[in-house]
N, C-alpha and C positions, 0 to 999 in steps of 0.2 A: 670406406669409400673405394671404389673400384680403380684399378690401376690398368695402365696400358703397357703391362711388363711382356716381354717375349717370354715364351714357355721356358727357354734355357734359362734366362735370369731369373724367372720364379722358382724353378727347382734349385739353383744355386743359392738362393736366399733361404730356403727351406732346408737346406742340406746342413750335416754337422760340422762340417769346416768350410770356410770360405775366406777368400782374401779381397776385403772390399777396398774401394778407391774413390776419390773424389776428383773430378775434372773441372777446372775453371776456364770459363770462356769470356773475357773482358774485351767489348769492342771499342779500341780507342781509334782515333782519327788516323794514326799512322799506321795502323794495323793491328789485328787482333792478338791480344796476348793470351796464350793457351799453355796452360801448365797443369800438372796434377801432383798428386800426393805421393808419389813414388819415386823411383830412380830409373834414368833412361828415358828413352822416348816412346811413347805409344801412340797409335793411329786409330782413329775411329770416327764415322761420319764424314770422311775426307778431309780431317784435320789431323795435325800432327802435334801432340801435347808434349811439352818439355818436362822432365821430371824435375821436381823441386825438392824432394824428400821432406825433410821436417821444416823447412822454412815458411811453408803455408800452414795457415791456420783457419778455419773456417769455422764461424760460432754455429749453434744449433739452428737448424732451419725449422721454423714453426708451422704447425698446421693446425687450423681451428676448424670447427664445424659452422661458424659463423662466416658471413661474407666481410673478411678484414683483412687490411693490408700488413703483411708482416715483412719486416726486412732482415737483412743478414748483413754480417762483416766478415770480411776476408782481410787477413793480416799476412803481410809478407815481411819477414825478418831477415837480416843479414844481407840486405841490398847494398851494392857498393854506392858509395856517395856521389860517384860521377853520373850515375844514372838517374840521380834526383831531378836534375834539370829538366829532363823529359817529362817526368812525372808532373812538375810544377807548371810547365807551358802547355802540354796537351790539353785540348777540350775534352773533357770526358763526361760531364755531367748530363743525364738524360740519355746516354748510350747504352746499349745492351749488356746484360750481366747474365749469365747462365752457369748453373752449376749442376754437374751430372754425378750421379751415383751408378757405378759398376762394379763388376767383380772381375778379377784376373784368376784363371784356373790353369795352371801348369804353365804360366807364361803367356797365355793368350787370354784376350778379352773375350768374356761372354757376351754374346750378340747383344747389341742396342743397350748401352747404358741409359739408364732413366733420368730424365731431367727434373731434379727436385727443386729446383728455384730458376726462375724466369722473371727478370724485372730490369730495372734502370739504375745506372749508377747514380750516386746522390753526392756523397762528402768523401773527400779524400784527405787524411791527416797524415803528417810526415813528422817522425822523430829522428833528428839526425845526431848521431853519436860520434861524429868525425870520421872514422874510418867506414862504418857501416850505417846503415839507416833502417828504420821500421817503417813501413807504409801500411796503414789502415784504411781500407775502402768500405764504405757502406753503400748497400744497394737497397731499393725499395721494390717491392711488388708492383706487378701492373696495376694492381686494384687500387693503388694510391690515386690514380686519376679518377676516381669515383668522388674523392673529397675535395677536388678542384672545381670552383665555381666556372659556369660557362656563362660568359656575358654576350648576349645577343641583344639586337636592338631591331625595332620594326622601321628600319630605314632603307631608303633606296640601295644606299652603300652596303650596307650588310646583307642586303638579299643578292646583291650583285657578287658577293663572295662565292655562294653556291651556284647561282644562275644569272651568268654575266648579261644574258640578253633579256631578261625579265624587267617589265616596265610597271609591274602591279603597284609598287610603292612609290612610285616617280612623284607623286603630288602629295603625299604625307607631310613634309615640312610645310607647305603652303597652307594647310588645314589647322596648324598650330594655333594661329591669331586669327582665323575666320570667324566672324560674327555670323551666325546662322540664325535667321528669324523663323521661329515655328508658328503656325496658325496664321490668322488674318491680320 
């Protein structure tokens, strides 16, 4: 499958030595949670990602040749317990989750890290151990929407969702019990 990698990033992936990293962008209603799997802060795409070292774990991102939704799980460990209340109260389901794969060469980010996952946050589980907690967040691919049933009706109200001034289905309800005599 072809990739939209920059030439610089592709050259780094094929080199003998490289320092890869993952960056995570989770869109919460209070603001985006931006972190990466290293130390210190890095900036790309206009966003500054805070280094989390080894407290972040991302399970393997799967890719198949089929049109199939694959999910991921991001685990944050060692989170102070006083931050758990915001994780419990913030509405997060259905909001954006993105994971990038990039390379740092001599302390500089190689041009345009590649987005290896884009989807929606689904389920968050929290294990509180007293002083610190572990948060596991699952996210589903955008392709999961293909499995959802779309219920639409041939009613005037449903038609007006897309076309507010349309009167084409205005008399459908009056036809339901109408007795129509054919022939003579």
